[in-house]
N, C-alpha and C positions, 0 to 999 in steps of 0.2 A: 646174841640176837639172831641165831640161825633160822633161816627160812625152812619151811616144810616142803620137801621134794617128793612128789607123787609120781611114780613111774607110769608112763602111758602104756599102750599096747605094744610099743616098740621099746626094747630094752634100753636103748641109748637116749631116749627122750623123756622129758619130765614136765609136768605142770608144777610151777613153783608158787607156793603161797607164802608171801612175806609176812613177817610179824609186824603189825601196825600198833602204834601206841597212840591212843586217842584221848583227847581231853576237850575242854570247852572251846579251845582254839581251832581244833581240827585234828589232824593226825600226822605222824611221822612214821616213815618206814624206809628200810634199806631195800632198794629195788635190785641191787646187784652187789655181791660180795664175792671176790675171787676165791676166798678160802672155802665158802659154802659150795661153790661149783667144783673146786678141786677135790673136796671131800666126796663128791659123787662121781669122780673120774672125768669131769669135764675140764679139759685143759685148753680150750680155745682161747685165743687172745683176740678179743673184739677190738676192731680198729676203726669202725665207723658207725655212727648212729644216724638212722633215717627216720623221717616222720611223714606220714600221709594223713590226709583228712578226706573222708568219703561221705557223701550224702547217703541217705537211706536207700537200701537195695543195690548199692554199687558192689560189684563182685570183682576182686582183683586176684588173678591167679589162674592157673597153678604154675608158678615160676620156679626156676632152679638154675644153677650153674653146674656144668659137668667138670670132671677131673681134667686138668690138675688145679682147677679153680673152684672146686666145690665150696659151698658156703654154709656155715652153721649160722643160725639166727636165734636171738633172744628177743621175744616179742611181748609187748604189753599194750593194753588198750588204756589210754589215759583220759579219754573222753568218750562217752557213749558206750556202745556194746557191739562186738563183732562175733562172728562164728568163724573160727580159724580152722583150716583143714590142712593136714599134711599127708603126703602119699610117699610110701617107700618106693624109690626108683633104683635101688641097688639090685642089679640084675642077678647077683648070686645069693640074694637074701631069701630066706624062707617066707618072708612077708612081702615079697616083691608085688607091687600093685595094690597092696592093702592101704587103707586110709583110716584116719581117725580125726574127729572134729571136736572142738572145744569152744565153749562160750567164755570169752574174756571181756571184762568190762571195768569201767572206772569203779563201780560199786563192789564187785567181787575181788578186785585187785589181783586176780590170778594172772600169772605170766607163763609163757611156754618156751621151752628150749627145743629147737628143731635142729638135729645134727646134720652133718654132711650126708648127702645121698638121699635127700628128701625134697620133693617139690612142695611148695607152700603157697597158700592163698587164703583169702578171707572175704567175707561179705559183711557189710554194715547192716545191722538189724535195728539200730536206733535211728533217730532223725539225723544224726551226724555222728561220726566216729573218728577219733584221733588215735592213730596207732604209731607207737615208737618202737623201733627195733634196731638192735645192734647186730652187726655182721663181722665175721672174722676174715673176710676177703674182699678185695676191691671188685668192682664190676668189670667184666670182660665180655663185650658183646658177642664175640665169636664163640664163647663157651656158654652163652646163655640159652636156655631152652624154656619151652612152655608146653603144657599139656592141656587139652580141652577140658574145661570145667565140668562139662556134662558127659564125659566119656562113659558110655554104657558098660564097658568092661570093668570100670572101676566102681561105678554106681554110687557116687557121693550123694547123700541126702541133704541137700541145702535147705535152710529154713526160709528161703525167699523164692517167690514165684516171679518169673520174668525179670531177672536181674539186669541192672544197667552195666554194660560191658564196653570195654575198649574194642577197637577194631582188631587189635592183636589177640585179645582173649576170645572174641567171636570166631576168629579164623584159625585158632590154634589146632595143631594136629592131635590125633588120638595117641595114646601111649604106644600102641602096637605099631604106629607109623614112625616112631622115633627110636625104636630099640637100637638101631645101628648108631645113632647119634650119641646114645648114652655111653658107648665105648665097650 
């Protein structure tokens, strides 16, 4: 019952399309199978699952944790639809500062694997969106960072105008201001 792994613009990241078995009752799908992930070279051991619910136009991100507590994430939208964005923040990477976005929804069932070394965030584009994501590291506030959602040097093209933001996201620094923090 292996899922379909589609490589993103970043060699280590994948969109995952699980196989769903539908009938008159609904559907069944495997949302995570360690062997499928290991076959793609993903060996993270997810240790916590988080859930957030966001109203339409809420934008959360771009969040990350720096070494030695970098975090990989496995993200899926279980209600509504989101636009999820990841930014490569690995200073020695040829794609440093590049981003890619994906529509994840209850309907398309697509999931996203975000490896260590990436900032991640999303905006709710439906009237409400429920997002579940597994992480492979605990939260360490002293190693947590954030990048401004509208950093002009990154140039993310968000599908919402005037997003609803937390104070933390409104006042986040630009990537060039946190280069030293990245290590």
